[in-house]
C-alpha positions in Angstrom: -99.8 42.6 -219.0 -103.1 44.7 -218.6 -102.2 48.2 -217.5 -103.1 49.8 -214.4 -106.0 52.0 -215.6 -107.4 48.9 -217.3 -107.6 47.0 -214.1 -109.1 49.6 -212.0 -111.8 49.5 -215.6 -111.9 45.6 -215.5 -112.5 46.2 -211.4 -115.2 48.7 -211.8 -116.8 47.1 -215.0 -116.9 43.6 -212.8 -118.8 44.7 -209.6 -121.3 46.6 -211.8 -122.4 43.8 -213.3 -122.9 41.9 -210.3 -124.5 44.7 -208.7 -127.1 44.5 -211.6 -127.1 41.0 -211.5 -127.9 41.2 -208.2 -130.7 44.0 -208.6 -132.4 42.0 -211.3 -132.8 38.8 -209.5 -134.1 40.7 -206.3 -136.8 42.5 -208.7 -137.5 38.9 -210.4 -137.6 37.1 -206.4 -139.7 39.7 -205.5 -141.9 40.1 -208.7 -142.2 36.0 -208.2 -143.0 35.8 -204.7 -146.2 39.0 -205.2 -147.2 36.4 -207.7 -147.5 33.7 -206.0 -149.7 35.1 -203.6 -152.7 35.3 -206.3 -154.6 32.9 -207.0 -156.7 32.1 -210.2 -159.5 30.6 -208.1 -160.2 34.0 -206.1 -161.0 35.6 -209.4 -163.7 35.8 -211.6 -164.3 32.7 -213.8 -165.5 34.8 -217.5 -166.4 38.0 -218.4 -170.2 37.7 -217.1 -169.5 36.7 -213.5 -166.8 39.6 -213.6 -169.5 42.0 -214.6 -171.9 40.7 -212.3 -170.0 41.6 -209.6 -171.1 44.0 -206.7 -169.0 46.7 -204.9 -167.6 44.4 -202.2 -166.4 41.5 -204.8 -165.5 44.2 -207.3 -162.7 45.7 -204.9 -162.2 42.0 -203.6 -161.3 41.3 -207.3 -159.6 44.1 -208.0 -157.2 44.3 -205.0 -156.4 40.8 -205.3 -154.5 41.3 -209.0 -152.1 43.9 -207.1 -149.0 41.2 -207.0 -149.8 41.1 -210.5 -150.1 45.2 -211.1 -147.4 46.4 -208.3 -144.3 44.2 -210.7 -146.0 46.7 -214.1 -145.8 49.9 -212.1 -149.0 50.0 -211.2 -151.4 51.4 -208.3 -154.9 50.7 -208.2 -156.9 53.7 -207.4 -158.2 54.2 -204.2 -161.9 53.6 -203.4 -164.0 55.0 -200.4 -168.2 54.5 -200.9 -167.8 54.5 -204.6 -165.5 57.8 -205.0 -162.5 57.1 -206.2 -159.2 59.1 -205.9 -155.3 58.7 -206.9 -153.3 56.6 -204.1 -151.1 60.1 -204.0 -154.2 62.8 -204.2 -151.9 64.7 -206.9 -152.7 65.5 -210.2 -151.5 63.2 -212.8 -148.5 64.1 -214.7 -149.3 65.2 -218.7 -149.3 62.3 -220.9 -150.7 64.2 -224.2 -154.4 62.3 -223.4 -155.9 65.5 -221.5 -155.8 69.3 -221.4 -157.7 72.3 -219.5 -159.5 75.3 -219.5 -159.1 78.3 -218.0 -161.6 77.4 -215.6 -161.0 76.0 -211.8 -163.7 73.4 -212.5 -162.3 71.9 -215.8 -159.5 70.5 -213.2 -161.7 68.5 -210.9 -162.9 65.5 -213.0 -159.0 64.7 -214.0 -158.8 63.2 -209.8 -162.7 62.0 -209.9 -163.3 58.9 -211.5 -166.9 56.4 -212.2 -167.1 52.7 -212.5 -168.9 52.2 -214.9 -168.1 48.5 -215.3 -166.8 46.1 -212.8 -164.4 45.2 -215.6 -162.1 48.4 -216.1 -160.7 50.4 -212.6 -158.4 53.2 -212.4 -154.5 53.1 -211.7 -151.6 55.0 -211.0 -148.4 54.6 -212.9 -145.2 54.6 -210.8 -144.0 57.6 -212.5 -147.5 59.5 -211.8 -149.3 58.8 -214.4 -152.9 57.7 -214.8 -154.5 54.5 -216.7 -157.8 52.4 -216.5 -157.6 49.0 -216.7 -159.5 46.8 -218.4 -160.7 43.0 -218.3 -159.8 42.4 -221.7 -160.3 38.6 -222.0 -161.0 35.8 -219.1 -162.4 32.2 -219.2 -162.4 32.0 -223.0 -163.8 35.0 -223.8 -162.9 38.4 -225.0 -160.8 37.4 -227.6 -162.6 39.0 -230.5 -162.2 42.3 -228.7 -158.3 41.7 -227.4 -157.6 41.1 -231.0 -159.0 44.3 -232.7 -157.6 46.5 -230.1 -154.1 44.9 -231.0 -154.8 46.1 -234.5 -156.4 49.8 -233.8 -153.5 50.0 -231.1 -150.7 49.0 -233.5 -148.3 50.6 -236.6 -149.3 52.0 -238.9 -153.0 51.9 -237.6 -152.3 54.2 -234.6 -150.9 56.7 -237.2 -153.9 57.3 -238.8 -155.5 60.4 -238.4 -159.2 58.8 -238.7 -158.5 56.3 -236.3 -160.3 57.6 -233.4 -159.9 54.8 -230.6 -158.0 55.5 -227.5 -155.0 52.9 -227.8 -154.4 49.9 -225.5 -150.6 50.7 -224.9 -150.1 47.4 -222.3 -151.1 44.0 -221.7 -151.1 42.5 -218.4 -151.5 38.3 -218.5 -152.0 36.0 -215.8 -153.4 32.3 -217.1 -156.4 33.2 -218.9 -157.2 36.7 -218.0 -155.3 39.5 -219.9 -155.9 43.1 -218.5 -155.3 46.1 -221.0 -154.0 49.3 -220.4 -155.5 52.2 -221.6 -154.8 56.0 -221.0 -157.2 57.5 -218.3 -156.7 61.0 -218.4 -159.2 61.7 -221.4 -162.4 63.3 -220.0 -166.1 61.3 -220.9 -168.1 63.6 -223.0 -171.4 62.9 -220.8 -169.9 65.1 -218.0 -170.7 68.9 -219.3 -173.9 67.4 -219.8 -175.7 65.1 -217.6 -176.3 64.5 -213.9 -174.1 61.9 -212.9 -177.7 59.1 -211.9 -178.3 59.8 -215.6 -174.4 58.3 -217.4 -176.1 55.7 -219.0 -174.9 56.7 -222.9 -171.4 58.6 -223.5 -169.3 57.2 -221.4 -168.4 55.5 -224.7 -166.9 58.8 -226.0 -163.8 60.4 -224.3 -162.7 63.9 -225.4 -159.5 65.5 -224.4 -161.1 69.0 -223.3 -164.5 70.5 -223.3 -163.6 73.6 -225.7 -167.2 75.3 -224.8 -167.4 76.4 -229.0 -171.3 76.3 -228.7 -171.4 78.7 -226.0 -168.7 81.3 -226.4 -166.6 82.1 -228.9 -163.1 80.9 -229.0 -160.1 80.3 -231.1 -158.8 77.0 -229.9 -158.4 74.3 -232.0 -161.1 71.5 -231.5 -160.3 68.3 -229.2 -159.6 65.3 -230.2 -162.7 62.7 -229.7 -161.7 59.1 -229.2 -163.9 56.0 -229.3 -163.5 52.9 -226.4 -165.3 49.6 -225.5 -165.5 47.7 -228.9 -167.0 44.3 -226.9 -169.0 43.3 -229.3 -167.6 44.6 -232.4 -167.5 42.9 -235.4 -164.5 43.4 -238.0 -165.4 42.9 -242.1 -162.4 41.7 -244.4 -160.9 44.6 -246.3 -162.1 42.9 -249.7 -165.4 41.7 -248.3 -168.2 44.0 -250.4 -170.3 46.6 -248.9 -173.1 44.5 -249.4 -171.9 41.7 -247.3 -171.1 43.7 -244.5 -174.4 43.1 -242.5 -175.0 41.5 -239.1 -178.0 39.9 -238.4 -180.2 39.9 -234.5 -178.6 41.1 -231.3 -175.1 41.3 -230.5 -175.8 39.3 -227.1 -179.1 36.9 -226.1 -182.1 39.0 -226.4 -183.0 38.4 -223.0 -179.9 40.2 -221.1 -179.3 42.7 -224.1 -180.3 45.9 -222.7 -179.8 48.7 -225.0 -182.6 50.9 -226.9 -183.3 48.4 -229.7 -183.7 49.5 -233.4 -186.4 48.5 -235.7 -184.3 46.3 -237.8 -183.0 44.8 -235.1 -185.9 42.6 -234.2 -186.1 41.2 -237.8 -184.7 38.1 -239.2 -183.4 39.9 -242.2 -179.7 40.8 -242.1 -179.1 44.5 -241.7 -175.8 46.5 -242.1 -174.4 47.7 -238.9 -172.9 50.7 -239.5 -177.0 52.2 -240.1 -177.8 51.1 -236.8 -174.6 53.6 -235.4 -176.7 55.9 -236.6 -179.8 55.5 -234.7 -178.1 54.9 -232.1 -176.0 58.1 -231.9 -179.2 60.0 -233.0 -181.3 58.4 -230.4 -179.0 60.0 -227.9 -178.2 63.5 -228.9 -181.6 64.0 -229.6 -182.8 62.7 -226.0 -180.4 64.9 -224.2 -179.4 67.6 -226.1 -182.5 70.6 -227.5 -180.8 73.3 -229.3 -183.5 74.6 -230.7 -182.4 74.1 -234.5 -184.6 73.4 -236.7 -182.3 72.0 -239.2 -180.7 69.7 -236.5 -184.1 68.2 -235.5 -184.3 67.3 -238.7 -181.1 65.4 -239.1 -181.8 63.6 -236.0 -185.3 62.7 -237.0 -183.4 61.7 -240.6 -181.2 59.6 -238.8 -183.8 57.9 -236.5 -185.7 56.7 -239.7 -187.5 53.2 -239.2 -186.0 52.2 -242.6 -181.9 51.9 -242.1 -181.6 52.8 -246.0 -183.2 56.2 -245.4 -180.5 57.3 -242.8 -177.7 59.2 -243.6 -174.4 58.0 -243.4 -172.0 59.6 -240.9 -170.1 61.6 -243.6 -173.2 63.1 -245.1 -174.2 63.4 -241.0 -170.8 65.1 -240.4 -171.1 67.2 -243.9 -174.9 68.8 -242.7 -173.7 69.4 -238.8 -170.8 71.2 -240.4 -172.7 73.6 -242.7 -175.1 74.4 -240.1 -171.5 75.3 -238.2 -170.3 77.1 -240.3 -174.1 79.5 -240.6 -174.4 79.8 -236.6 -171.0 80.0 -236.0 -171.4 81.9 -232.6 -169.6 85.6 -232.8 -171.7 88.9 -232.9 -175.2 87.5 -233.6 -175.4 86.0 -229.9 -174.5 82.1 -229.0 -175.9 79.0 -229.4 -178.7 78.2 -226.5 -177.8 74.4 -225.6 -180.6 72.9 -222.8 -180.0 69.9 -221.5 -183.1 67.0 -220.6 -183.4 65.1 -217.6 -182.8 61.7 -218.4 -185.2 59.3 -217.4 -183.7 55.7 -215.8 -186.3 54.0 -217.4 -184.4 54.6 -220.5 -181.7 52.1 -221.3 -178.1 52.2 -221.9 -177.3 52.3 -225.7 -174.3 51.7 -228.0 -172.9 54.2 -230.6 -170.1 54.7 -232.1 -170.5 57.0 -235.6 -169.8 54.6 -238.3 -167.1 52.7 -240.1 -163.6 52.8 -238.7 -162.0 52.6 -242.2 -158.2 51.4 -241.8 -156.2 48.8 -243.6 -157.3 45.7 -242.2 -160.7 46.5 -242.8 -164.0 48.3 -241.8 -164.9 47.6 -237.5 -168.5 47.9 -236.3 -168.7 49.0 -232.7 -171.3 47.9 -230.3 -170.2 48.4 -227.3 -171.3 47.2 -224.1 
């Protein structure tokens, strides 16, 4: 015979179990009802169709995904006339991906977002953290991109200090559509330098905060820079020889490839994608920044060499930059002077990933759209 307190404990346990079962059932039921309102035919058929969406179609397609996103604890940011703001209009909760300096204007970009592509949209979680949702696969396209992001975002790669990829923290799947969820609090590197009508390039680099280390001395550590968008990346096997890590032609059909074209891309011979990255990166930095250093101008010139073999590697370029910073470090002798050049809208967007990201599973080449 059970003691009286045992009967009470058993009764409370049974009641709790029934309550949790009911709540779980209701959550599943509500989720099924929401998903029942989502129709595959209301969404773009493939990635290219999604990329071509104009504003109204873009908003309709993402709003159609709301029944899929809500059960995953995500709400889309509101959009009004092309300007985005969080659903509750409050600042995001800290997530260790963004930090602020001591100037009020630095907080402004946190509650602002610019959609560079119709395949992405900002969202806020139920615990008030911000994310960027990115359509990874649809219509049988994008699986290479998804696989690369899975590898770079998983153990042990995500712990490597030279892995600068902004990690994919979650996948949301609906039939053939996979939506990647990425931390959304980082700021784009182009923000301090480029006006919005010229934001064609540096949106593929994200930074934790703006240190302003070239204009004023400070003792802060360096902010971490993240790379995003590996849609047209190529992965080489770890055991492959450097001489075998080559590609041909354009990452997309030439008639739709809108980036500046390096000299080797028009050649039929295989070329090194890492040397191409160097050329593209130098093209952007040389175009936007006029710092006034002969040494820096010489570095950009070397990186822009028409002969890929004459371009420095990413490591060599970084070492030269480091030597310059050590020599011209801001201090009692004054500050480095930076001017931004006005970007021409005729200059098409370019891809740029500093070099291979070496990790246990092989080398990655990024040529992002």
